[in-house]
N, C-alpha and C positions, 0 to 999 in steps of 0.2 A: 582547564575548562574555560572556554571564553563565551561570552555573550555580547551582542551587538543591538543595543536598545533601537537604534536608528533604522535597522534593516527589516524589510517587509518579511514577516515570520512565514518560512516555508517557500519563499519565493523561488530558491533554486529547483526544489522538488517540484513545485507547481510549473515550473518551465518544462522540466523532462516530461512530466504527465500530459502535457499539452501539445508535445510536437506531433505533427500533423501526420507524418509517415512512420512505418515500421523501423525504417532504416535510421531515422533521425533518432527516435526513441531508443534503439538498440544500441547506438552509439554511446551511450551513457552507462552500459552495462558489460559486464564480463560474459562471455559465451555461456557459462554455466550458473548465472545467478540464481540464487534461491530466495523464493519468498516463502516464510514461515509466518503463519498467520492463525489467531484464535478462531477463525471461522472456516479453516479447512483442516482435515485431518491428516494431511501429508504435505509436503512442500510443494511449491508450484516452481519449476524449474525452467529456465531459458527466458530470454527477452519476448519471444512471441507469445508464450503462455502469460508472462508476467504483464504484458500489455492487455491481452484478453481480460484478465483479472482486473486491472485498473479501469479499463474501459467500460466494464460491467458496473464495478461499484461507483464510479462517478456519477452514474446514472440514477443509482438507487437512493442517494441520500436527498432528503427534503432540504437540508443545508448541512453545511459543513465548513468549518474553518480552523486554520491553525491558530493555537494560542499562546505557545511557547516554543522556542527553538534552542537547543543548546548543541554547540559543537566543541568536541573534545578529540583531538587528534584525527583518526581515520573513522570517526564516528558523528553522525548528527542525529539527534533525538528531536523529534518533532511531537509535540502534544496537541491533540484536536478535540474539538467538541463538534456535536451536530445533532441532526434529526434525522431518524430513520422511521418510516411508517407513522410519524406524528409523535415518536417518543425520543427522549434524550438518549444519546449514545456519546460515548467518549472514548478516546484510546491514545495510543502512541505509537509512532512509526519511527524506527531505528534503521537508519541507513548505515552500511558498513562499505567503507571504500579500500580499493586495494593500493599499492604503492604507487599506481599511475593515475589514481583518482577515479577510477571506474567503480561503479556500485557492484558488488559482487555477493551482497547478502542483504535482505531486508526482513525486518521483524515487525509484524503488524499485529496490534492487539486492541481488541474491541472490549467494551463493557457497558451496561451490567450484562449478567450471563442470559437472562431473558431476550436482550437485543442480541448476543452473540448467536444464539439457536435460530432466531427469526431471520437474520442477516444471512446465516450459512444456508438456510433453506432455500430463500430467494436467490442467492447467489448460485446455488446449484442449479436452480431453474434455469436462470439467464445464460449459464455457462455450458449448459447441455449441448453436446455435440461440438464443442469448441476445445474443451479440455478432455483428453481421453487417457487413463480413466479420470473421472471426476474425482477430485480429492476432498470429498464432503462425506460426512458420517452418514450412514445409512444409504449411501449412493452405490 
């Protein structure tokens, strides 16, 4: 396990998330990248749907920031804190890279439970018509 206290926490991931085109975004992932998250009941698969997910979620937070990053082999673990609908939310994003350095799996977990439920409901509303079927409870 390595840590670099001088690096900006989450800088590489933020650069990927902010890429302006679908093609530039997709270049960071395998074709079948899978996002497993506590705010959806099934995985979100493929760079296009993963991009829809992150485009929607970026606009949902009142504030969000990474507070700790750990890199261990093919894994990057990013801890974050933020605000959603005026209430505290926190979680972890785990990025799994293949032997070519492409992201082939993402695990994203939110807490506390009440925020998971509220976030999931709002995300389902925002992604309606973009992800079919919607991978959210009750949809």
